Each structure stands twice: as C-alpha cells, then as structure tokens.
C-alpha positions in Angstrom: -68.3 -0.9 -8.3 -68.3 -4.6 -7.3 -67.7 -6.0 -3.9 -64.1 -6.1 -2.9 -62.4 -7.6 0.2 -61.1 -4.2 1.0 -61.3 -0.8 -0.6 -59.0 0.6 -3.2 -57.0 3.0 -1.0 -56.9 6.6 -2.3 -55.1 9.6 -1.1 -52.7 12.4 -2.0 -49.6 11.8 0.2 -48.2 8.4 -0.6 -48.7 4.7 -0.6 -46.9 1.4 0.1 -48.3 -2.0 -0.8 -46.4 -5.2 0.1 -47.0 -8.8 1.0 -46.9 -8.3 4.8 -48.8 -5.7 6.8 -45.9 -5.0 9.1 -43.6 -4.2 6.2 -46.2 -1.9 4.5 -46.7 -0.1 7.8 -42.9 0.4 8.2 -42.8 1.8 4.6 -45.5 4.3 5.3 -43.8 5.4 8.5 -40.7 6.2 6.4 -42.9 8.4 4.1 -44.4 10.1 7.1 -41.0 11.2 8.3 -40.5 13.1 5.0 -38.4 10.5 3.1 -39.1 9.3 -0.4 -40.7 6.2 -1.9 -37.1 4.9 -2.6 -36.3 5.1 1.2 -39.7 3.5 2.0 -39.1 0.6 -0.4 -35.7 -0.1 1.1 -37.0 -0.2 4.7 -40.0 -2.3 3.6 -37.6 -4.7 1.8 -35.4 -5.2 4.9 -38.4 -5.9 7.1 -39.8 -8.4 4.6 -36.5 -10.4 5.1 -37.3 -10.7 8.8 -41.1 -11.3 8.7 -41.3 -13.5 5.6 -38.0 -15.5 5.9 -39.6 -18.5 4.0 -40.0 -16.2 1.0 -36.9 -14.0 1.0 -33.8 -13.2 3.1 -30.7 -11.0 3.5 -28.7 -13.3 1.1 -31.4 -13.4 -1.6 -31.9 -11.3 -4.7 -34.1 -8.4 -5.9 -34.8 -6.8 -9.2 -35.9 -3.2 -8.8 -37.6 -0.8 -11.3 -37.0 2.8 -10.2 -39.0 5.7 -11.5 -37.9 9.1 -10.3 -40.5 11.9 -10.4 -40.7 13.3 -13.9 -38.5 10.6 -15.5 -39.1 9.8 -19.1 -38.4 6.2 -18.4 -37.6 4.0 -15.4 -34.3 2.5 -14.5 -33.6 -1.1 -13.5 -31.3 -2.0 -10.6 -30.5 -5.7 -11.1 -30.0 -7.3 -7.7 -29.9 -10.7 -9.2 -26.5 -12.1 -8.2 -24.5 -14.1 -10.7 -23.2 -17.7 -10.5 -19.8 -18.3 -8.9 -16.7 -18.3 -11.1 -16.3 -22.0 -10.5 -19.8 -22.9 -11.7 -19.5 -24.7 -15.1 -21.6 -27.4 -16.8 -18.5 -29.7 -16.5 -18.3 -29.2 -12.7 -21.8 -30.4 -12.2 -21.6 -33.2 -14.8 -18.5 -34.5 -13.0 -20.6 -34.7 -9.9 -22.9 -37.0 -11.7 -25.7 -34.5 -12.0 -27.9 -33.7 -15.0 -30.0 -31.1 -13.2 -29.0 -28.6 -10.6 -30.3 -29.4 -7.1 -32.9 -27.0 -5.7 -31.5 -27.0 -2.2 -28.2 -27.0 -0.3 -25.1 -25.0 -1.4 -24.5 -26.1 -4.9 -27.2 -23.8 -6.5 -26.1 -20.8 -4.4 -25.5 -17.6 -6.4 -23.9 -14.4 -5.2 -26.4 -12.6 -2.8 -27.5 -9.5 -4.7 -30.3 -8.1 -2.5 -28.1 -6.2 0.0 -26.2 -4.5 -2.8 -29.3 -3.6 -4.8 -31.2 -2.2 -1.8 -28.2 -0.1 -0.8 -27.6 1.1 -4.3 -31.2 2.3 -4.5 -30.8 4.0 -1.1 -27.5 5.7 -2.0 -28.3 6.8 -5.6 -32.0 7.7 -5.2 -32.9 7.9 -1.5 -32.4 10.5 1.2 -32.5 8.4 4.4 -29.6 7.3 6.4 -28.7 3.6 6.6 -29.8 3.4 10.2 -33.2 4.8 9.3 -34.0 1.9 6.9 -32.3 -0.9 8.9 -33.8 0.0 12.3 -37.2 -1.4 11.8 -35.8 -4.8 10.5 -33.5 -4.9 13.6 -36.4 -4.2 15.9 -38.6 -7.0 14.5 -35.6 -9.4 14.4 -34.6 -8.7 18.0 -38.0 -8.2 19.7 -40.0 -10.6 17.6 -42.9 -10.6 15.1 -46.1 -12.6 15.2 -45.4 -15.8 13.2 -47.9 -16.3 10.4 -49.4 -19.8 10.1 -47.6 -20.7 6.8 -44.2 -20.0 8.3 -44.9 -22.0 11.4 -46.2 -24.9 9.3 -43.1 -24.8 7.1 -40.7 -24.8 10.1 -42.6 -27.8 11.5 -42.4 -29.7 8.3 -38.7 -29.0 8.1 -37.9 -30.1 11.6 -36.5 -33.5 10.8 -34.2 -32.1 8.0 -33.0 -29.4 10.3 -32.2 -31.7 13.2 -30.7 -34.4 10.9 -28.7 -32.4 8.3 -28.9 -28.7 9.0 -28.1 -28.1 12.7 -27.4 -24.4 12.2 -31.0 -24.0 10.9 -32.3 -25.9 13.9 -30.5 -23.4 16.2 -32.4 -20.5 14.7 -35.8 -22.0 13.8 -36.2 -24.6 16.5 -35.3 -22.5 19.6 -35.0 -24.8 22.6 -35.6 -27.7 20.3 -39.2 -26.7 19.8 -41.0 -25.6 16.6 -42.5 -22.1 17.1 -46.2 -21.7 17.1 -48.3 -19.6 14.8 -49.3 -16.2 16.3 -46.4 -16.3 18.8 -43.5 -13.9 18.6 -40.5 -15.3 16.7 -37.1 -13.7 17.0 -33.9 -14.0 14.9 -31.3 -12.1 17.0 -28.4 -13.2 14.7 -29.8 -11.1 11.8 -30.4 -8.2 14.3 -26.8 -8.4 15.4 -25.5 -8.5 11.8 -27.4 -5.3 10.8 -26.6 -3.5 14.0 -23.0 -4.3 13.5 -23.1 -2.8 10.0 -24.6 0.4 11.4 -22.0 0.6 14.2 -19.1 -0.1 11.9 -20.1 2.6 9.3 -21.1 5.5 11.6 -17.7 7.1 11.4 -17.7 7.6 7.6 -17.7 11.2 6.6 -21.2 11.5 5.0 -24.3 9.5 4.1 -23.0 8.2 0.8 -19.7 7.1 2.4 -21.6 5.3 5.1 -23.6 3.3 2.6 -20.5 2.5 0.6 -18.8 1.3 3.8 -21.8 -0.9 4.5 -21.4 -2.4 1.0 -17.8 -3.1 1.7 -18.6 -4.7 5.0 -21.0 -7.0 3.3 -19.1 -7.9 0.0 -15.5 -7.4 1.1 -15.5 -7.9 4.8 -16.8 -10.1 7.6 -20.0 -11.2 5.9 -18.1 -12.4 2.9 -15.5 -14.2 5.0 -18.2 -16.1 6.8 -20.0 -17.1 3.5 -16.7 -18.2 1.9 -15.7 -20.3 4.9 -19.2 -22.0 5.1 -19.2 -22.8 1.4 -15.6 -24.2 1.5 -15.9 -26.3 4.6 -19.5 -27.6 4.9 -20.7 -30.6 3.1 -24.4 -29.9 2.9 -27.2 -32.4 2.1 -29.4 -31.5 -0.8 -32.2 -33.0 -2.9 -29.7 -35.1 -4.9 -29.6 -37.2 -1.8 -25.9 -36.4 -1.4 -23.7 -33.9 0.3 -22.0 -31.0 -1.6 -20.0 -28.0 -0.8 -20.7 -24.5 -2.1 -18.8 -22.7 -4.8 -19.0 -19.0 -3.7 -15.6 -17.4 -2.9 -14.6 -14.1 -1.4 -13.4 -13.1 -4.9 -16.9 -13.8 -6.2 -18.4 -11.6 -3.6 -15.8 -8.8 -4.0 -16.4 -8.7 -7.8 -20.2 -8.3 -7.4 -21.9 -5.0 -8.1 -25.6 -4.5 -9.0 -26.0 -3.7 -12.7 -27.8 -0.5 -13.6 -29.7 -1.1 -16.8 -32.4 0.3 -19.1 -35.7 -1.6 -19.0 -37.4 -3.1 -22.0 -40.9 -2.0 -22.9 -43.8 -2.1 -25.3 -46.7 0.2 -25.9 -50.3 -1.1 -25.3 -52.9 1.5 -26.2 -52.3 4.5 -23.9 -49.9 2.6 -21.8 -46.2 1.7 -22.0 -45.2 -1.2 -19.8 -41.6 -1.5 -18.6 -39.9 -4.7 -17.5 -36.4 -6.0 -16.6 -34.4 -7.5 -19.5 -34.2 -11.2 -20.6 -32.0 -12.2 -17.6 -35.5 -12.2 -16.0 -38.7 -13.6 -17.4 -40.1 -10.0 -17.5 -40.2 -9.7 -21.3 -42.8 -12.6 -21.3 -45.4 -10.1 -20.2 -44.4 -7.7 -23.0 -44.5 -10.5 -25.6 -48.0 -11.5 -24.4 -49.2 -7.9 -24.7 -47.9 -7.7 -28.3 -49.7 -10.9 -29.2 -52.9 -9.8 -27.6 -52.9 -6.4 -29.4 -54.2 -8.2 -32.5 -57.1 -10.0 -30.8 -60.5 -9.1 -29.4 -59.2 -9.4 -25.8 -60.6 -5.9 -24.9 -64.1 -7.1 -25.7 -64.1 -10.4 -23.8 -65.6 -11.0 -20.4 -62.7 -11.7 -18.1 -64.6 -14.5 -16.4 -65.4 -16.2 -19.8 -63.8 -19.4 -21.3 -62.8 -17.3 -24.4 -60.7 -14.9 -22.2 -59.1 -17.7 -20.3 -58.4 -19.7 -23.4 -56.8 -16.8 -25.2 -54.6 -15.8 -22.2 -53.5 -19.4 -21.7 -52.6 -20.1 -25.3 -50.7 -16.7 -25.5 -48.8 -17.6 -22.3 -47.7 -21.0 -23.8 -46.1 -19.2 -26.8 -44.4 -16.5 -24.8 -43.1 -19.0 -22.2 -41.7 -21.3 -25.0 -39.7 -18.3 -26.2 -38.6 -17.6 -22.6 -37.1 -21.1 -22.2 -35.5 -21.2 -25.7 -34.1 -17.6 -25.9 -33.9 -15.8 -22.6 -30.8 -15.5 -20.5 -28.0 -13.2 -19.3 -26.5 -13.2 -22.7 -26.1 -10.4 -25.3 -27.2 -12.8 -28.0 -30.8 -12.8 -26.9 -32.8 -11.5 -30.0 -34.9 -9.2 -27.8 -35.7 -6.6 -30.4 -37.3 -9.2 -32.7 -39.0 -11.0 -29.9 -40.8 -7.8 -28.9 -41.6 -6.7 -32.5 -45.1 -6.5 -33.9 -44.2 -8.6 -36.9 -43.0 -11.4 -34.7 -46.1 -11.2 -32.6 -48.2 -11.5 -35.8 -46.5 -14.8 -36.5 -46.9 -16.1 -33.0 -50.6 -15.0 -32.8 -51.4 -17.0 -35.9 -50.6 -20.2 -34.0 -53.4 -19.8 -31.5 -56.3 -22.1 -32.3 -59.7 -22.8 -30.9 -58.5 -25.8 -28.8 -55.7 -26.2 -26.3 -52.3 -26.8 -27.7 -50.3 -29.6 -26.2 -47.1 -28.6 -27.9 -44.1 -26.5 -26.8 -43.6 -24.1 -29.7 -40.8 -21.6 -29.5 -40.5 -19.2 -32.4 -37.6 -18.6 -34.8 -36.7 -14.9 -34.3 -34.4 -13.7 -37.1 -34.6 -17.1 -38.7 -32.8 -18.8 -35.9 -33.6 -22.4 -35.0 -34.8 -22.7 -31.4 -33.5 -25.2 -28.9 -36.0 -26.8 -26.6 -35.1 -27.6 -23.0 -35.5 -31.1 -21.6 -39.2 -31.7 -20.9 -39.4 -33.6 -17.6 -43.1 -34.3 -17.5 -45.1 -34.8 -14.4 -45.6 -38.5 -14.4 -44.4 -40.6 -17.3 -45.5 -39.4 -20.7 -44.5 -39.1 -24.3 -43.4 -35.6 -25.4 -45.7 -34.1 -28.0 -44.3 -33.0 -31.2 -42.5 -29.6 -31.3 -43.9 -27.0 -33.6 -46.4 -29.4 -35.2 -43.9 -32.1 -36.0 -44.1 -35.8 -35.3 -44.2 -36.8 -31.6 -40.8 -37.6 -30.1 -40.1 -39.6 -27.0 -38.9 -37.6 -24.0 -36.8 -38.9 -21.2 -39.0 -40.5 -18.7 -39.1 -39.0 -15.2 -41.7 -40.0 -12.6 -42.1 -36.8 -10.6 -44.6 -35.5 -8.1 -47.3 -33.2 -9.3 -46.4 -30.4 -6.8 -46.2 -27.2 -8.8 -45.8 -24.7 -6.0 -46.8 -21.1 -5.7 -46.3 -20.8 -1.9 -43.9 -23.3 -0.3 -45.1 -26.9 -0.3 -43.3 -30.2 0.2 -41.4 -31.8 -2.6 -39.9 -35.3 -2.5 -37.5 -36.3 0.2 -38.6 -33.5 2.5 -37.1 -30.7 0.4 -38.9 -27.5 0.0 -38.5 -24.3 -1.9 -39.8 -20.8 -1.2 -41.5 -18.2 -3.1 -41.2 -14.4 -3.2 -42.4 -11.1 -1.8 -43.4 -7.8 -3.4 -42.9 -4.1 -2.6 -44.7 -1.3 -4.5 -44.4 2.4 -3.4 -45.2 5.9 -4.5 -44.7 9.2 -2.7 -46.1 12.8 -2.8 -43.5 13.9 -5.3 -44.3 11.2 -7.8 -41.3 8.9 -7.2 -42.3 5.3 -7.8 -40.7 1.8 -7.1 -41.6 -1.8 -7.9 -39.4 -4.5 -6.5 -39.7 -8.3 -6.2 -37.4 -9.7 -3.5 -36.8 -13.4 -3.2 -34.3 -16.1 -2.4 -32.4 -17.0 0.8 -35.3 -19.3 1.8 -34.6 -21.0 5.1 -36.2 -24.2 3.8 -33.9 -24.4 0.8 -30.4 -23.9 2.3 -28.9 -24.1 5.8 -28.5 -21.0 8.0 -24.9 -19.7 7.9 -23.8 -19.9 11.6 -23.5 -16.6 13.2 -25.3 -14.7 10.4 -28.9 -16.1 10.9 -29.7 -16.4 7.2 -29.5 -18.8 4.3 -28.0 -18.4 0.8 -30.1 -18.1 -2.3 -30.5 -21.2 -4.4 -31.4 -19.3 -7.6 -28.8 -21.2 -9.6 -31.3 -24.1 -10.0 -32.7 -22.1 -12.9 -29.7 -22.7 -15.1 -29.7 -25.6 -17.6 -26.9 -28.1 -17.6 -27.6 -28.7 -21.3 -25.4 -26.8 -23.7 -26.7 -24.4 -26.3 -29.2 -22.2 -24.3 -28.8 -18.6 -23.4 -29.6 -19.8 -19.8 -27.0 -22.7 -19.8 -24.9 -22.7 -16.7 -21.8 -20.5 -17.1 -19.4 -18.8 -14.7 -20.3 -15.3 -13.4 -23.6 -14.8 -15.2 -27.1 -14.3 -13.8 -29.6 -17.2 -13.8 -32.7 -16.4 -15.9 -34.8 -15.5 -12.9 -38.6 -15.7 -12.6 -38.6 -12.4 -10.6 -40.4 -9.7 -12.6 -41.5 -6.4 -11.2 -43.6 -4.1 -13.5 -44.1 -0.4 -14.1 -46.6 1.2 -16.5 -46.7 4.7 -17.9 -50.0 6.1 -19.1 -50.0 8.8 -21.8 -46.3 9.2 -21.3 -46.4 9.7 -17.5 -45.5 7.3 -14.7 -48.8 5.6 -13.6 -48.5 2.3 -11.9 -45.9 0.1 -10.1 -47.0 -3.5 -9.5 -45.9 -7.1 -9.1 -46.5 -10.4 -7.4 -44.8 -13.5 -6.0 -45.4 -16.8 -7.8 -42.5 -18.1 -9.7 -43.5 -18.9 -13.3 -46.9 -17.6 -12.6 -45.9 -14.0 -11.8 -46.3 -12.5 -15.3 -49.5 -14.5 -15.9 -51.2 -13.0 -12.8 -49.9 -9.5 -13.6 -51.2 -9.7 -17.1 -54.7 -10.7 -16.0 -54.8 -7.9 -13.4 -53.5 -5.3 -15.9 -56.0 -6.3 -18.6 -58.9 -6.1 -16.1 -57.8 -2.7 -15.0 -57.2 -1.3 -18.5 -60.1 -2.8 -20.5 -62.8 -3.3 -17.9 -62.2 -0.2 -15.7 -61.7 -2.3 -12.6 -59.9 -0.3 -9.8 -56.7 -1.8 -8.5 -58.4 -3.7 -5.7 -61.2 -5.1 -7.9 -58.6 -6.3 -10.5 -56.5 -8.0 -7.7 -59.6 -9.6 -6.0 -61.2 -11.0 -9.1 -60.9 -14.7 -9.7 -57.6 -15.7 -11.4 -55.9 -18.6 -13.1 -52.6 -19.9 -14.6 -51.2 -22.5 -16.8 -48.3 -24.9 -16.0 -47.8 -25.8 -19.6 -44.1 -24.8 -19.4 -40.9 -26.2 -18.0 -40.8 -25.1 -14.4 -37.9 -22.8 -13.5 -37.5 -24.7 -10.2 -36.1 -28.2 -9.4 -37.1 -30.7 -10.6 -38.0 -28.6 -13.7 -41.2 -30.5 -14.5 -43.9 -29.6 -17.0 -47.7 -30.3 -17.0 -48.9 -30.4 -20.6 -52.2 -28.6 -21.0 -52.6 -27.9 -17.3 -54.8 -24.9 -16.3 -55.5 -24.1 -12.7 -58.7 -22.1 -11.9 -59.8 -20.6 -8.6 -63.0 -22.3 -7.4 -64.9 -19.1 -7.9 -65.1 -19.7 -11.7 -68.5 -21.2 -12.6 -68.9 -24.9 -13.5 -70.0 -24.0 -17.0 -66.6 -22.2 -17.6 -64.7 -25.2 -16.4 -66.7 -27.5 -18.6 -66.2 -25.4 -21.7 -62.4 -25.1 -21.1 -62.2 -28.9 -20.6 -64.1 -29.4 -23.9 -61.5 -27.3 -25.6 -58.8 -29.7 -24.4 -57.5 -27.9 -21.3 -56.6 -30.1 -18.3 -58.4 -28.3 -15.5 -57.5 -28.2 -11.8 -59.6 -26.3 -9.4 -57.7 -24.6 -6.6 -59.0 -22.9 -3.5 -61.3 -20.0 -4.1 -58.6 -17.5 -3.0 -55.3 -18.9 -4.0 -54.0 -17.4 -7.3 -51.5 -14.6 -6.8 -50.3 -12.1 -4.2 -50.4 -8.9 -6.2 -49.4 -5.5 -4.7 -49.9 -2.3 -6.7 -49.8 1.4 -6.4 -50.7 4.1 -8.9 -50.6 7.9 -9.4 -52.6 10.0 -11.7 -52.8 13.8 -12.1 -55.9 16.0 -12.4 -54.4 19.3 -13.4 -52.1 20.2 -10.5 -53.7 17.7 -8.1 -52.4 14.2 -7.8 -54.5 11.1 -6.7 -52.6 8.2 -5.3 -54.1 4.7 -5.3 -53.2 1.4 -3.9 -54.4 -2.2 -3.8 -53.1 -5.4 -2.1 -53.8 -9.1 -2.2 -56.2 -10.6 0.3 -55.1 -14.2 -0.5 -53.1 -15.7 2.3 -54.5 -13.1 4.8 -51.2 -11.3 4.9 -50.6 -8.6 2.2 -51.6 -5.1 2.9 -51.5 -1.6 1.5 -51.2 1.7 3.4 -52.0 5.0 1.8 -53.2 8.5 2.8 
C-alpha cells in the first residue's frame, strides 16, 4: 500500500462520501438513525446546497443513479430541468445573440433538484420530509463555517452584487460587508423556505402525501409564483453586457416532473458501468471504456506518458462524439456509439502523436455536424477528420478553463458541482451529482435566498445538433454520476465535480482501481490530469487545441515526453485535479465489507464510514 492523505475507510454498517465534511456527517447521522442510503443522500444533498452555495443550490439540478439492494440494474432519476417553453433559437437570435450567456436569467432552466431529491425520498426512502430537511435548515439558520473559496468568490463578486444584483448583496454581503473565511455564514431566507414547506405539509395524511404536497408547494405554489414574477419583471445584467428578463413561467414549473429512466451501460472485464443517457455527457465514459478495451491500457504504468497519451487521445474522440451527437433527443444513435464495432473504428484513429483535430465519428453512416470552435486566442481551425484546414471564426477569449469557480471577463463567474455517494447496511447505493443555482451566476430571488440554474448555456444556437436550443428539452449537461457492478452485483457508486473533466477524472480513478489494485483512496489521491481539447460546455464555449493539464506531481521526464508527442502541457498545482467521492460494497460469503474514499484536494471533501 502506498501513502495516502487519509485511509480508505472500511466497515460493515454504511458510508457516505461527499464534497463537504458537514454534509457527509449529516448523511451518516441519517444512517445511524436507521434510515437508508437513499434518505442519507437526500439529507446530504440539501446540506450541500447550504454549505457549498457557489457549487449548487435549491434551484439547481441533479442526476441521480439509484441502486436498490439486490437490483439487477440501477435506475436513473433525471433532476435536470428542461428549457422554458419560450426558449427557441429565434428568440435568442432576435436579441442579437449567437451564444447563450452564462449568467443572468436568460440561460435559466426549470429547477430540477428539488423534484429529483423528493422523488428519491418518496419512491425509495423511508424518512420523513422533516428528517432530511432539518439539517439544512439548521446550517442555514445558525450558520456554517465559510470555506476560503466561498469567501473569496463573494469578495470578487462584491462590485457586481452592489451594482447590478442587489438581492444577492442582501444575502451575501450582510451589513454591506463581505463575510470572512472561517466565520459563520447564515442564509435565513433558505431556512425560512424549507421550514415553511415542512409546516405547510404536516397535515397531509401520510408520508407520501406530505412529500407530494411539498412538490406541489414548490412547483405549483408560492415558490413558482415568486420565480415567475422575478423572471417576468426583472431586467438582469449578464455577460452579454446587457440586461435581459428570464423565460420561466408558472406553467413551465407546473409541467415539470423528474424523468425516471433506464441507464446506459457497457461491460468492462468483470465490471458493468452504468451512466445516465445522452442528455448528460455520461456515455462519454462508456465510449472511452469501449475504445480502451482493445488496447494495452491494463499493462501501462498510470504515471507514464503512454498511459496519459492513450487516455487523452481516447477522450478527444469520445468528446467529439458528445458534441456532435448527444442531446435530449430520441434520434441520438446511442446503441451504435456504444457498440464494439464502432469502438474499433474510433480506436484505429489513435496515433503515436497528439491529434490537433476534432474528429466526430459517423455512426450508422450519418454525417456529423461540428459545433462552432471558438478557440482560446485567435487561431485557425485544424481540418476535421483529416481534411484540409478551414478557417474558424476568430474569437479572442481568455484562457480560463475553470474547474472550481474563477473569474471570467467582465467580472462574471460560473460555479462547479458537488458529489454525493452513499451505501447502507442493506446494500442500497446512490450516486448523485448536484449542481447549478450558483450565487455567482444569477441573482438571488428576493425572499427565497437562492439563485436559478444557468444550465441553458449548454445549448447551441446553431441548428442541426441534438443539443440545439429547443423549447422544453433538457440541456446536454456535464453532470455524470457513475455506478459500477462487479460480477453482476452492485459494487461502487462514484462521481466528481469538474464540468467537462468529470468523466476524465472518473475514468482515471476507475482504471487505477480495476487494473492496478489501488484502493479507493489511493486511486483518488494519485496524480491526475485532463485535456481541454474539446468545446467547453460553458460560456464562452472555448476550445484549447492539444491542451493537457498535469498535476505538478508528474515527473519532468513525463512532461517532456508528452510535449515531444505534440501535447501542449500546462502544469497545475500538485493537488488540483478532481474532487472524487466514492463508496463501494463487496461480499465475502454472508459478510459485507463497505469501503469509502474522498478527495483531499481543496481541503473540503470527506467520507464517513463504520
């Protein structure tokens, strides 16, 4: 066993791993009271909205992969809300836009997180609504110690809040002062909203009716009324440099219901890996596994240039397919994209040097469309699929590909994501990746204390894509929780924040665990990397051709070899790539062993197990 920042936690009772220690502790407290992993995940998710408001919020979204004990396959609860009914390409074009802003109200989609969490609680859990909301209410009302990144983000947003978003200043600049790291921060408006929901639903006849009443309160009652009013009346500044109103109506909210779906999956040796469908980027991981099956990936040192090169080149191919083919559209050729024959064709494109091309495939003989390639800086677009170079539109943009929130031009920021993984003594398992509703991307709705999701920025305003902006469809989200079965039995639930990097970091961890025998914590701690050779899913949708970012712990010789192969290397901090959270369960006869690992990067994530 190699040195790790913390042990792989092992026990027999249950485990919760998340991106914040308070949320993980709350999840374990729910398990200790005799409730299930489903209940624990819901309580953890609601606390994360309070303690990581720069990464997710009550009006965000969450895809959830649910695995009941003994299930032959997981189930997906899609908490990714769709676009408003008024959202069309023509509407945005008439505003003079060719790209959807990443902030404000225009990119707001229907908030899906509340509906998805309560659907999980109602259909799979055993706890009461009050049981899972009480911890979030507690931390919102009495306060939680502010982590440095949140304090820094609020400070950087101060001018924008005071100038353009006064409702955000009211919540995040109490008394006109930016809160300090380590001090208690409170959001009594969120506490009041959740307490009001509990109070208004107590009289319902049973547990299920109380949860349904809460859903009605949110999607057909006072919450919806306030959201509709704010979108209809407020002209909000965004990164276009102009003011726009939102498009969400009460009818949009009333029509929303989380979709219950089958996952997509591929087998990889003794494992079957399950992901959400192509309305997410989840199938990217599955395509990468299919491509890697026919390589010597299992024999490679995971710190070697060969390993990094193979993963990066595989990622480029899968991401090109993501941007050409994925979307909330029944026309996505998913069966072919995940087939072995298609993977054989894609694998043959991997060479010994770094590709500088965007090369989507042609599943079922279809001709792919390529999204606009807005390069970082001003460049000429390389040829597509080996053709002659063609000139791309020139956009001089900042090189600010964010994982965690960082400044973009004109003071705008975007957020990232959180992760919840849980397993209980009965073998129930959950992986969920909440996001959206970032306070730095949209103004706080007065009286509610939270912001709307801006996930609509992931739609294209160009026609002909499965992810082109359309009314009442889900944006092709980056959110991508994972679940793996081993030898036909539920084994591991895992995931990470990180936007376009999520499936890259999950793949690296999974391969290290499967092929090199690293325990969960070793696989999470080991140095990691990613490529930005893909159109970003976030405004301003830039691409960095050939870019590979390595943690500084990779040796100089590795960096030099990769550069010699044509990769454009950036060295990041030694502990900066990914925020993975994982739990696992394996059986030894009639005895179960539960395992958990969590990310040390950012000094925030934690797992609890016993």
